[in-house]
Legacy VTK file of the C-alpha trace (Angstrom):
# vtk DataFile Version 3.0
C-alpha trace
ASCII
DATASET POLYDATA
POINTS 126 float
-13.747 9.104 10.876
-12.872 10.524 14.282
-10.886 13.796 13.864
-8.668 12.848 16.812
-7.642 9.622 15.079
-6.807 11.553 11.917
-4.592 13.998 13.811
-2.877 11.209 15.742
-2.251 9.357 12.472
-0.837 12.516 10.874
1.514 12.995 13.819
2.496 9.313 13.591
3.239 9.711 9.855
5.459 12.700 10.692
7.341 10.689 13.324
7.618 7.707 10.959
9.054 9.911 8.247
11.622 11.450 10.594
12.628 8.012 11.818
12.974 6.460 8.350
14.510 9.439 6.532
16.820 10.833 9.193
17.459 8.262 11.928
17.471 4.883 10.181
18.693 5.909 6.736
22.295 4.898 6.141
24.865 6.318 3.760
24.504 3.069 1.760
20.790 3.746 1.289
21.403 7.349 0.272
24.082 6.466 -2.281
22.010 3.596 -3.682
19.152 5.912 -4.638
21.265 7.094 -7.574
20.885 3.741 -9.315
17.406 2.614 -10.257
16.655 -0.747 -8.681
19.644 -0.753 -6.320
18.989 -2.618 -3.073
19.721 0.354 -0.780
16.948 2.468 -2.274
14.581 -0.481 -2.135
15.439 -1.088 1.524
14.864 2.599 2.311
11.450 2.736 0.617
10.647 -0.659 2.137
11.286 0.672 5.643
8.890 3.527 4.949
6.248 1.053 3.800
6.808 -1.275 6.744
6.555 1.550 9.284
3.380 2.792 7.576
1.471 -0.319 8.679
1.364 0.552 12.410
0.279 4.082 11.528
-2.529 2.722 9.370
-3.720 0.606 12.289
-4.757 3.886 13.926
-7.164 4.392 11.009
-8.253 0.939 9.895
-7.984 -2.794 10.381
-9.071 -3.557 6.800
-6.505 -5.895 5.188
-6.977 -4.346 1.740
-5.864 -0.922 3.041
-3.063 -2.431 5.138
-1.619 -3.944 1.963
-2.516 -1.468 -0.804
-1.450 1.737 0.932
2.050 0.564 1.938
2.594 -0.824 -1.579
1.506 2.486 -3.115
3.668 4.421 -0.668
6.657 2.226 -1.538
6.262 3.001 -5.250
5.755 6.725 -4.686
8.512 7.105 -2.094
11.029 5.141 -4.129
10.427 7.179 -7.271
10.445 10.547 -5.499
13.803 9.716 -3.922
15.235 8.390 -7.169
14.063 11.503 -9.059
15.630 13.787 -6.434
18.942 11.972 -6.717
18.823 12.176 -10.512
18.283 15.940 -10.262
21.190 16.214 -7.814
23.428 14.243 -10.160
22.347 16.084 -13.320
22.851 19.547 -11.842
25.858 18.859 -9.634
24.262 20.904 -6.857
25.580 20.208 -3.381
24.577 21.245 0.114
26.543 24.457 -0.473
24.129 25.475 -3.281
20.768 27.111 -2.561
18.948 25.207 -5.373
19.982 21.935 -3.703
17.902 22.927 -0.684
14.937 23.868 -2.869
14.977 20.375 -4.401
15.487 18.798 -0.964
12.543 20.788 0.406
10.370 19.855 -2.577
11.210 16.185 -2.033
10.208 16.431 1.623
7.050 18.394 0.740
5.970 15.713 -1.732
6.528 12.965 0.852
4.398 14.909 3.331
1.726 15.383 0.674
1.607 11.604 0.314
0.742 11.319 4.013
-1.923 14.007 3.681
-3.437 12.079 0.764
-3.587 8.922 2.903
-5.232 10.837 5.742
-7.681 12.432 3.294
-8.644 8.985 2.019
-9.948 8.164 5.498
-11.213 11.651 6.344
-13.358 11.902 3.228
-14.544 8.281 3.100
-18.314 7.900 3.463
LINES 1 127
126 0 1 2 3 4 5 6 7 8 9 10 11 12 13 14 15 16 17 18 19 20 21 22 23 24 25 26 27 28 29 30 31 32 33 34 35 36 37 38 39 40 41 42 43 44 45 46 47 48 49 50 51 52 53 54 55 56 57 58 59 60 61 62 63 64 65 66 67 68 69 70 71 72 73 74 75 76 77 78 79 80 81 82 83 84 85 86 87 88 89 90 91 92 93 94 95 96 97 98 99 100 101 102 103 104 105 106 107 108 109 110 111 112 113 114 115 116 117 118 119 120 121 122 123 124 125
């Protein structure tokens, strides 16, 4: 795989994440993540999956990847967000508490690790 394509895809994943997590995410989506299966959390993870498809087109045109990777990302993203909200609720930490930011940072780190894993799939493929 062309290293330039991998770097462009990584940058595109970063932009996609910023767009979906900070620009397009509504208060409704954020609040809904507290309840497993609530539509707002599903919509949020669904937007991430949908916006992953154009990024994947930088790396592949294979239909199997264009379906399987967004589905896997949906499952992973949804559960990471739900787990973060459960931690927030269980601890009562707010933005005024330093541990809140540790959990927030861990959540973001794990999302970014997901993108690195997708890139690695193509970088290390024979």
